[in-house]
Backbone as CSV, one residue per row, in Angstrom:
resi,resn,N_x,N_y,N_z,CA_x,CA_y,CA_z,C_x,C_y,C_z
1,MET,32.127,-61.362,-85.285,32.494,-60.052,-84.740,31.731,-59.970,-83.452
2,THR,32.528,-59.504,-82.437,31.821,-59.293,-81.125,31.318,-57.954,-80.975
3,THR,30.018,-57.671,-80.462,29.657,-56.203,-80.212,29.553,-55.817,-78.898
4,ASN,30.197,-54.969,-78.251,30.184,-54.707,-76.888,29.127,-53.554,-76.757
5,THR,28.338,-53.651,-75.772,27.174,-52.833,-75.419,27.490,-51.776,-74.162
6,LEU,27.534,-50.690,-74.152,27.751,-50.012,-72.872,26.392,-49.665,-72.135
7,LYS,26.419,-50.071,-71.017,25.113,-49.677,-70.332,25.254,-48.532,-69.510
8,ALA,24.353,-47.756,-69.208,24.489,-46.504,-68.435,24.220,-47.096,-66.992
9,ALA,25.104,-46.367,-66.148,24.882,-46.717,-64.675,23.593,-46.296,-64.050
10,PRO,22.937,-47.099,-63.368,21.760,-46.746,-62.662,21.785,-45.454,-61.945
11,ALA,20.757,-44.603,-62.177,20.904,-43.147,-61.446,20.318,-43.484,-60.021
12,ALA,21.153,-42.824,-59.061,20.835,-43.165,-57.574,19.363,-42.438,-57.355
13,SER,18.551,-43.306,-56.467,17.187,-42.846,-56.245,17.240,-41.702,-55.341
14,ALA,16.103,-41.040,-55.076,16.024,-39.854,-54.003,16.184,-40.549,-52.532
15,VAL,15.789,-41.501,-52.322,15.836,-42.141,-51.105,17.348,-42.419,-50.807
16,GLU,18.156,-42.955,-51.735,19.638,-43.269,-51.507,20.476,-42.081,-51.302
17,VAL,20.191,-40.842,-52.058,20.799,-39.611,-51.902,20.389,-39.106,-50.526
18,LYS,19.397,-39.188,-50.067,18.923,-38.835,-48.784,19.570,-39.742,-47.606
19,ASN,19.634,-40.826,-47.818,20.376,-41.741,-46.795,21.848,-41.486,-46.859
20,ASN,22.373,-41.160,-48.013,23.929,-40.824,-48.091,24.156,-39.522,-47.445
21,ASN,23.341,-38.747,-47.531,23.556,-37.363,-46.756,23.255,-37.480,-45.441
22,LYS,22.447,-38.257,-44.924,22.324,-38.339,-43.440,23.447,-39.216,-42.861
23,SER,24.238,-40.074,-43.665,25.190,-40.828,-43.010,26.493,-39.984,-42.859
24,THR,26.400,-38.810,-43.753,27.679,-37.937,-43.397,27.415,-36.868,-42.131
25,LYS,26.329,-36.957,-41.524,26.186,-36.354,-40.269,26.958,-36.917,-39.245
26,ALA,27.313,-36.030,-38.347,28.038,-36.512,-36.974,26.804,-37.016,-35.979
27,LYS,27.203,-37.709,-35.406,26.515,-38.359,-34.167,26.054,-37.227,-33.240
28,ARG,27.014,-36.553,-32.820,26.795,-35.578,-31.844,27.959,-34.551,-31.732
29,ILE,27.567,-33.210,-31.732,28.527,-32.212,-31.679,28.108,-31.434,-30.233
30,LEU,29.259,-31.092,-29.634,29.318,-30.540,-28.323,30.014,-29.210,-28.359
31,VAL,29.340,-28.309,-27.701,29.778,-26.748,-27.696,29.799,-26.353,-26.320
32,GLY,30.972,-25.897,-26.027,31.238,-25.156,-24.854,31.168,-23.750,-25.018
33,VAL,30.451,-22.923,-24.131,30.315,-21.421,-24.442,30.878,-20.773,-23.147
34,ASP,31.922,-19.844,-23.525,31.955,-18.734,-22.389,31.292,-17.541,-22.640
35,ALA,30.370,-17.213,-22.016,29.485,-16.268,-22.195,29.812,-14.902,-21.309
36,HIS,29.833,-13.660,-22.193,30.093,-12.538,-21.565,29.390,-11.415,-22.183
37,LEU,29.035,-10.375,-21.524,28.364,-9.281,-22.016,28.803,-8.865,-23.279
38,ARG,30.014,-8.873,-23.627,30.860,-8.216,-24.773,30.841,-9.336,-26.045
39,GLY,30.451,-10.499,-25.605,30.258,-11.625,-26.654,30.557,-13.047,-26.084
40,TYR,30.695,-13.829,-26.989,30.646,-15.343,-26.646,31.832,-16.120,-27.145
41,GLN,32.560,-16.861,-26.526,33.489,-17.811,-27.221,32.942,-19.218,-27.214
42,ALA,32.735,-19.920,-28.610,32.235,-21.305,-28.570,33.121,-22.088,-29.083
43,ALA,33.628,-23.231,-28.286,34.352,-24.400,-28.730,33.570,-25.374,-29.220
44,ARG,33.874,-26.303,-30.211,33.198,-27.261,-30.726,33.942,-28.704,-30.781
45,LYS,33.176,-29.829,-30.356,33.893,-31.141,-30.468,32.906,-31.913,-31.304
46,VAL,33.373,-32.744,-32.214,32.526,-33.428,-33.121,32.693,-34.851,-32.891
47,ASP,31.921,-35.567,-32.313,31.940,-36.841,-31.734,33.075,-37.073,-31.066
48,ASN,34.034,-37.917,-31.374,35.202,-38.170,-30.603,36.386,-37.434,-31.033
49,GLY,36.359,-36.683,-31.860,37.428,-35.917,-32.352,37.849,-35.030,-31.525
50,VAL,39.015,-34.148,-31.929,39.739,-33.078,-31.027,38.823,-31.925,-31.047
51,ILE,38.934,-31.216,-30.091,38.210,-29.750,-29.886,38.882,-28.918,-31.100
52,GLY,37.990,-28.308,-31.794,38.397,-27.428,-33.038,38.655,-26.127,-32.522
53,ALA,38.800,-25.179,-33.492,39.073,-23.813,-33.242,38.039,-23.115,-32.595
54,VAL,38.222,-22.110,-31.730,37.077,-21.466,-30.903,36.467,-20.464,-31.760
55,GLU,35.106,-20.393,-31.913,34.428,-19.425,-32.723,34.043,-18.265,-31.828
56,THR,34.457,-16.903,-32.361,33.805,-15.735,-31.508,32.641,-15.367,-32.074
57,CYS,31.775,-15.182,-31.128,30.427,-14.482,-31.581,30.094,-13.222,-30.715
58,ARG,30.081,-12.114,-31.520,29.837,-10.855,-30.687,28.540,-10.613,-30.172
59,SER,27.471,-11.487,-30.392,26.235,-11.331,-29.664,25.487,-12.603,-29.332
60,GLU,24.329,-12.570,-28.719,23.764,-13.827,-28.665,23.073,-14.430,-29.825
61,VAL,22.818,-13.303,-30.841,21.894,-13.861,-31.994,23.119,-14.574,-32.825
62,GLU,24.392,-13.915,-32.907,25.306,-14.747,-33.651,25.434,-16.238,-32.935
63,LEU,25.556,-16.321,-31.885,25.756,-17.540,-31.208,24.448,-18.356,-31.479
64,LEU,23.498,-18.150,-31.466,22.206,-19.000,-31.685,22.537,-19.198,-33.170
65,LEU,22.821,-18.677,-34.076,22.992,-18.964,-35.436,24.074,-19.976,-35.659
66,HIS,25.029,-19.727,-34.888,26.476,-20.651,-34.853,25.775,-22.114,-34.530
67,VAL,24.992,-22.137,-33.494,24.449,-23.468,-32.917,23.500,-23.987,-33.840
68,GLU,22.737,-23.170,-34.593,21.870,-23.729,-35.698,22.406,-24.444,-36.913
69,LYS,23.672,-23.619,-37.149,24.576,-24.553,-38.089,24.817,-25.714,-37.707
70,GLN,25.347,-25.890,-36.509,25.840,-27.246,-36.004,24.778,-28.289,-35.847
71,ARG,23.489,-27.847,-35.902,22.270,-28.655,-35.782,22.180,-29.353,-37.208
72,HIS,22.558,-28.628,-38.251,22.572,-29.226,-39.773,23.725,-30.276,-39.884
73,ARG,24.608,-30.164,-38.927,25.716,-31.048,-39.263,25.774,-32.079,-38.364
74,ALA,24.860,-32.496,-37.357,24.918,-33.419,-36.471,23.486,-33.958,-36.092
75,GLU,23.193,-35.193,-35.659,22.027,-35.702,-35.180,21.609,-35.058,-33.894
76,GLN,22.701,-34.629,-33.073,22.444,-34.069,-31.854,23.322,-33.025,-31.510
77,VAL,23.100,-31.987,-30.919,23.984,-30.867,-30.497,23.712,-30.711,-28.850
78,VAL,24.754,-30.393,-28.509,24.709,-30.418,-26.673,25.453,-29.081,-26.517
79,VAL,25.017,-28.252,-25.711,25.616,-26.995,-25.355,25.715,-26.810,-23.898
80,VAL,26.801,-26.144,-23.397,27.083,-25.906,-21.899,27.451,-24.635,-21.640
81,TYR,27.038,-24.159,-20.850,27.888,-22.638,-20.330,27.796,-22.483,-18.772
82,GLU,28.482,-21.439,-18.299,28.647,-21.306,-16.859,27.521,-20.375,-16.430
83,ALA,26.812,-20.639,-15.165,25.800,-19.621,-14.716,26.475,-18.273,-14.416
84,GLY,25.950,-17.073,-14.541,26.549,-15.992,-14.318,25.588,-14.775,-14.474
85,PRO,25.994,-13.669,-14.571,25.169,-12.483,-14.764,24.171,-12.283,-15.886
86,LEU,24.331,-12.976,-16.895,23.556,-12.926,-18.126,22.267,-13.815,-17.895
87,GLY,22.145,-14.681,-16.632,21.133,-15.270,-16.257,20.764,-16.535,-17.278
88,TYR,19.564,-16.786,-17.419,19.290,-18.266,-18.095,18.496,-17.868,-19.580
89,THR,18.501,-16.691,-19.941,17.791,-16.386,-21.417,18.468,-17.437,-22.408
90,LEU,19.673,-17.399,-22.491,20.320,-18.526,-23.458,19.951,-19.783,-23.329
91,TYR,19.763,-20.247,-22.063,19.247,-21.583,-21.958,17.899,-21.886,-22.317
92,ARG,17.178,-20.870,-22.142,15.720,-20.829,-22.590,15.506,-20.901,-23.920
93,LYS,16.313,-20.010,-24.854,16.267,-19.937,-26.008,16.703,-21.221,-26.951
94,LEU,17.838,-21.645,-26.265,18.427,-23.142,-26.859,17.319,-24.061,-26.828
95,THR,16.871,-24.249,-25.378,15.989,-25.313,-25.182,14.679,-25.271,-26.235
96,ALA,14.055,-24.000,-26.346,12.945,-23.713,-27.139,13.302,-24.232,-28.669
97,ALA,14.613,-24.175,-28.938,14.906,-24.357,-30.303,15.166,-25.954,-30.547
98,GLY,14.984,-26.526,-29.560,15.231,-28.133,-29.489,16.619,-28.582,-29.263
99,VAL,17.418,-27.652,-28.763,18.857,-28.021,-28.284,19.088,-28.416,-26.868
100,LEU,19.791,-29.456,-26.645,20.058,-29.855,-25.248,21.043,-29.003,-24.663
101,CYS,20.659,-28.277,-23.520,21.635,-27.406,-23.019,21.743,-27.500,-21.327
102,TYR,22.828,-27.390,-20.964,23.182,-27.442,-19.585,23.914,-26.124,-19.115
103,VAL,23.448,-25.786,-17.869,24.165,-24.586,-17.265,24.816,-25.170,-16.013
104,CYS,26.111,-24.902,-15.857,27.052,-25.373,-14.943,27.492,-24.470,-13.716
105,ALA,27.772,-24.804,-12.511,28.389,-23.653,-11.821,29.631,-23.289,-12.260
106,PRO,30.170,-22.196,-11.871,31.428,-21.778,-12.333,32.640,-22.572,-11.426
107,ASP,33.625,-22.870,-12.029,34.685,-23.640,-11.462,35.625,-22.625,-10.714
108,SER,35.223,-22.246,-9.309,36.090,-21.285,-8.812,37.462,-21.599,-8.469
109,ALA,37.554,-23.051,-8.099,38.939,-23.315,-7.971,40.031,-23.353,-9.094
110,GLU,39.298,-23.654,-10.209,40.110,-23.347,-11.494,40.539,-21.912,-11.757
111,GLN,39.597,-21.101,-11.328,39.750,-19.806,-11.582,40.966,-19.003,-10.932
112,GLN,40.945,-19.685,-9.568,42.047,-19.425,-8.613,43.215,-19.681,-9.113
113,ARG,43.420,-20.763,-9.671,44.762,-21.286,-10.210,45.159,-20.494,-11.233
114,LYS,44.333,-19.684,-12.021,44.653,-18.876,-13.234,45.337,-17.724,-12.859
115,ARG,46.368,-17.264,-13.410,46.732,-15.854,-13.175,45.917,-14.923,-14.124
116,ARG,45.646,-15.162,-15.124,44.950,-14.402,-16.151,43.945,-15.317,-16.798
117,LYS,42.440,-14.573,-16.855,41.582,-15.373,-17.359,41.545,-15.336,-19.068
118,ASN,41.252,-16.488,-19.726,41.309,-16.837,-21.020,40.326,-17.387,-21.545
119,ASN,39.240,-16.378,-22.365,37.835,-16.844,-22.566,37.870,-18.176,-23.507
120,LYS,38.881,-18.105,-24.448,38.947,-19.208,-25.290,39.252,-20.454,-24.864
121,ILE,40.353,-20.498,-23.767,40.572,-21.776,-22.897,39.354,-22.206,-22.232
122,ASP,38.678,-21.190,-21.601,37.628,-21.456,-20.719,36.609,-22.365,-21.546
123,ALA,36.327,-21.780,-22.851,35.258,-22.605,-23.608,35.759,-23.922,-24.140
124,ARG,37.037,-24.134,-24.371,37.398,-25.463,-24.552,37.536,-26.326,-23.404
125,ASN,37.817,-25.777,-22.180,37.761,-26.748,-21.077,36.208,-27.124,-20.878
126,LEU,35.280,-26.203,-20.940,33.924,-26.383,-20.738,33.538,-27.530,-21.621
127,THR,34.032,-27.520,-22.930,33.563,-28.478,-23.959,34.208,-29.943,-23.632
128,SER,35.514,-30.022,-23.113,35.988,-31.087,-22.446,35.329,-31.841,-21.532
129,LYS,34.938,-30.750,-20.476,34.302,-31.336,-19.276,32.819,-31.793,-19.641
130,LEU,32.223,-31.371,-20.626,30.754,-31.791,-21.076,31.065,-33.213,-21.697
131,PHE,32.109,-33.340,-22.598,32.225,-34.687,-23.104,32.461,-35.839,-22.181
132,ASN,33.265,-35.249,-20.858,33.392,-36.362,-19.989,32.203,-36.628,-19.083
133,TYR,31.377,-35.574,-19.037,30.194,-35.734,-18.129,29.320,-36.773,-19.000
134,LEU,29.250,-36.583,-20.311,28.226,-37.280,-21.204,28.762,-38.753,-21.258
135,ASN,29.949,-38.845,-21.026,30.454,-40.267,-21.135,30.621,-41.036,-19.546
136,GLY,29.852,-40.467,-18.787,29.889,-41.267,-17.351,30.605,-40.561,-16.177
137,ASP,31.348,-39.237,-16.313,31.927,-38.698,-15.361,30.994,-37.606,-14.768
138,LYS,30.111,-38.134,-13.887,29.239,-37.143,-13.390,29.811,-35.955,-12.513
139,GLU,31.038,-36.053,-12.051,31.727,-35.260,-11.452,32.376,-34.077,-12.176
140,ALA,32.434,-34.085,-13.567,33.241,-33.389,-14.385,32.354,-31.880,-14.436
141,LEU,31.081,-31.988,-14.214,30.268,-30.872,-14.332,29.411,-30.597,-13.139
142,GLN,29.428,-29.466,-12.373,28.469,-29.305,-11.191,27.226,-28.497,-11.787
143,LEU,26.148,-29.104,-12.253,25.112,-28.616,-12.982,24.134,-27.601,-11.879
144,ALA,23.885,-26.413,-12.512,23.120,-25.578,-11.852,21.611,-25.770,-12.200
145,ARG,20.837,-25.512,-11.135,19.343,-25.721,-11.041,19.041,-24.565,-11.821
146,VAL,17.998,-24.526,-13.071,17.658,-23.577,-13.912,16.109,-23.192,-13.398
147,PRO,15.838,-22.141,-12.524,14.602,-21.839,-12.225,13.572,-21.400,-13.504
148,THR,12.349,-21.531,-13.145,11.381,-20.947,-14.141,11.361,-19.423,-14.148
149,GLU,10.921,-18.863,-15.261,10.718,-17.497,-15.323,10.126,-16.836,-14.150
150,ALA,9.031,-17.494,-13.633,8.373,-16.818,-12.405,9.115,-16.977,-11.287
151,GLN,9.931,-18.249,-11.008,10.619,-18.211,-9.842,11.912,-17.112,-10.056
152,GLU,12.562,-16.890,-11.084,13.560,-16.119,-11.281,13.064,-14.603,-10.889
153,GLN,11.913,-14.380,-11.292,11.431,-12.826,-10.960,11.254,-12.818,-9.356
154,LEU,10.677,-13.772,-8.896,10.433,-13.560,-7.212,11.925,-13.522,-6.740
155,ARG,13.018,-14.333,-7.172,14.258,-14.237,-6.659,14.809,-13.031,-6.764
156,LEU,14.671,-12.283,-7.985,15.136,-10.940,-8.310,14.534,-9.972,-7.352
157,ALA,13.088,-10.044,-7.178,12.500,-9.039,-6.284,13.061,-9.328,-4.803
158,SER,13.278,-10.581,-4.313,13.748,-10.706,-3.165,15.241,-10.236,-2.853
159,ARG,15.930,-10.311,-4.048,17.209,-9.797,-3.830,17.526,-8.264,-3.739
160,GLN,16.508,-7.703,-4.669,16.519,-6.333,-4.710,16.006,-5.745,-3.328
161,HIS,15.239,-6.485,-2.723,14.698,-5.902,-1.520,15.721,-5.956,-0.400
162,ASP,16.528,-7.039,-0.372,17.548,-7.092,0.590,18.628,-6.069,0.381
163,GLN,18.998,-5.717,-1.016,19.875,-4.759,-1.283,19.373,-3.403,-0.899
164,LEU,18.039,-3.156,-0.949,17.580,-1.685,-0.598,17.650,-1.488,1.104
165,VAL,17.251,-2.565,1.737,17.456,-2.653,3.086,19.078,-2.511,3.712
166,GLU,19.878,-2.959,2.977,21.379,-2.958,3.299,21.801,-1.493,2.933
167,GLU,21.243,-0.901,1.896,21.729,0.394,1.424,20.998,1.512,2.406
168,ARG,19.717,1.175,3.175,19.040,2.242,3.936,20.146,2.210,5.222
169,LYS,20.435,0.948,5.698,21.023,0.881,6.771,22.414,1.628,6.893
170,ARG,23.148,1.478,5.557,24.415,2.205,5.208,24.280,3.656,5.415
171,LEU,23.334,4.208,4.477,23.093,5.537,4.729,22.751,6.079,5.962
172,GLY,21.742,5.381,6.630,21.631,5.714,7.953,22.708,5.852,9.056
173,ALA,23.467,4.822,8.860,24.650,4.897,9.699,25.689,6.083,9.504
174,LYS,25.563,6.209,8.170,26.551,7.487,7.686,25.955,8.834,8.237
175,GLY,24.756,8.918,8.168,24.042,10.235,8.630,24.035,10.300,10.401
176,ASN,24.250,9.231,10.917,24.355,9.238,12.465,25.615,9.453,12.631
177,ALA,26.508,9.005,11.947,28.176,9.409,12.214,28.417,10.837,12.158
178,ILE,27.789,11.505,11.068,27.786,12.948,11.139,27.175,13.794,12.287
179,LEU,26.031,13.273,12.851,25.571,13.709,13.965,26.236,13.687,15.201
180,LEU,26.893,12.666,15.319,27.976,12.266,16.356,28.993,13.241,16.205
181,SER,29.463,13.299,14.993,30.752,14.197,14.960,30.469,15.556,14.957
182,GLN,29.454,16.162,14.925,28.973,17.354,15.313,28.412,17.743,16.645
183,GLY,28.571,16.477,17.480,27.900,16.783,18.898,26.643,16.981,19.218
184,PHE,25.715,16.315,17.996,24.288,16.277,18.186,23.853,14.945,18.811
185,GLY,24.849,14.139,19.086,24.229,12.681,19.562,23.948,11.593,18.732
186,SER,23.351,10.623,19.154,22.965,9.569,18.329,21.405,9.585,18.128
187,TRP,20.771,9.605,16.825,19.349,9.818,16.657,18.836,8.580,15.845
188,SER,17.964,7.899,16.479,17.315,6.663,15.890,16.486,7.176,14.787
189,ASN,16.585,6.637,13.508,15.750,7.005,12.184,15.825,8.504,11.958
190,TRP,16.997,9.062,12.201,17.047,10.482,12.068,16.564,11.095,10.796
191,TRP,16.345,10.502,9.688,16.020,10.993,8.488,14.268,11.263,8.351
192,ARG,13.764,10.576,9.386,12.080,10.577,9.482,11.834,12.116,9.886
193,PRO,10.518,12.648,9.530,10.065,14.053,9.758,10.220,13.890,11.420
194,LYS,10.544,14.948,11.779,10.570,15.376,13.272,11.355,14.665,14.274
195,ALA,12.030,13.696,13.487,12.967,12.697,14.380,14.127,13.631,14.907
196,VAL,14.535,14.482,14.061,15.630,15.320,14.713,15.206,16.930,14.303
197,PRO,15.652,17.676,15.249,15.114,19.307,14.964,15.617,19.524,13.695
198,SER,14.830,20.614,13.087,15.209,20.878,11.784,16.333,21.755,11.603
199,HIS,16.636,22.370,12.502,17.961,23.192,12.344,19.189,22.403,12.303
200,VAL,19.152,20.981,12.950,20.145,20.193,12.796,20.641,19.790,11.579
201,ILE,19.561,19.490,10.489,19.719,19.051,9.262,19.856,19.891,8.443
202,ARG,19.374,21.307,8.387,19.228,22.432,7.460,20.747,22.768,7.480
203,GLY,20.916,22.940,6.091,22.202,23.618,5.814,23.432,22.695,6.185
204,SER,23.305,21.368,6.306,24.421,20.488,6.442,24.500,19.299,5.490
205,PHE,25.396,18.406,5.583,25.432,17.449,4.411,24.307,16.450,4.788
206,LEU,23.690,16.544,5.826,22.622,15.562,6.331,21.424,15.721,5.227
207,THR,21.131,16.999,4.684,20.124,17.253,3.845,20.153,16.446,2.634
208,LEU,21.585,16.191,2.139,21.618,15.426,0.826,21.521,13.859,1.273
209,ILE,22.102,13.584,2.309,21.803,12.122,2.852,20.410,11.741,3.140
210,ALA,19.728,12.638,3.864,18.349,12.470,4.179,17.555,12.224,2.899
211,THR,17.814,13.095,1.775,17.143,12.820,0.380,17.346,11.459,-0.139
212,GLU,18.656,11.173,0.058,19.054,9.893,-0.666,18.322,8.668,0.061
213,VAL,18.373,8.683,1.469,17.718,7.784,2.236,16.062,7.612,1.985
214,LEU,15.627,8.716,1.702,14.162,9.012,1.538,13.765,8.128,0.194
215,GLU,14.601,8.335,-0.759,14.504,7.687,-1.994,14.689,6.302,-2.051
216,ARG,15.636,5.812,-1.347,15.761,4.317,-0.894,14.507,3.912,-0.307
217,ASN,13.946,4.433,0.688,12.762,4.166,1.313,11.455,3.997,0.340
218,ARG,11.303,4.904,-0.591,10.478,4.752,-1.494,10.377,3.444,-2.563
219,GLY,11.555,3.142,-2.932,12.004,1.826,-3.600,11.723,0.605,-2.671
220,PHE,12.006,0.838,-1.355,11.895,-0.382,-0.519,10.410,-0.572,-0.411
221,GLN,9.438,0.586,-0.217,8.213,0.300,0.070,7.384,-0.158,-1.259
222,ARG,8.194,-0.181,-2.401,7.443,-0.942,-3.497,7.624,-2.350,-3.398
223,PHE,8.180,-2.949,-2.502,8.529,-4.221,-2.449,7.801,-4.697,-1.139
């Protein structure tokens, strides 16, 4: 009589389980982000697959959480977004978290061809361009130079200085036009004390304009 003995299958070791979990990770996930004040649209491409559904994130925090989830699903996550009024805070936060991030210049030619802006399509296009860029097409993206925080502060101060100068010129020309229209002639720096007789300014629109110019000058002097 033959006796059959059943042997239990060997249990997988912790090392094998870890290796199996690692093998299920994607090599690389690309995320194209269309960034705006009211929210972010994030498109995702896993390895060589098609670009998936676009994720809507209502805040920067939600977007960072979304990117963090992708980091658990791939060995590398790469993000790209266009430079704009939101600055480079997103770039710095992603870089600090260990995510490779690119900031590119807006594609003005493409925007002109569109009759209506579509944020989800923009996010998908950015993802596609990032894929092409990383695969050798260096013209797919026009990368922007990201300044340091100190450089950015200096740039902001310089830009504010220029805006204040232009605003002062505008208000000065406006006041001078009023003087001309009322038969007082043209006065250089009319808003300064004693530049124009007090009876000319008193009781006219120039009082309001002079006050505004002086406020601009105070801001100008701070720079």
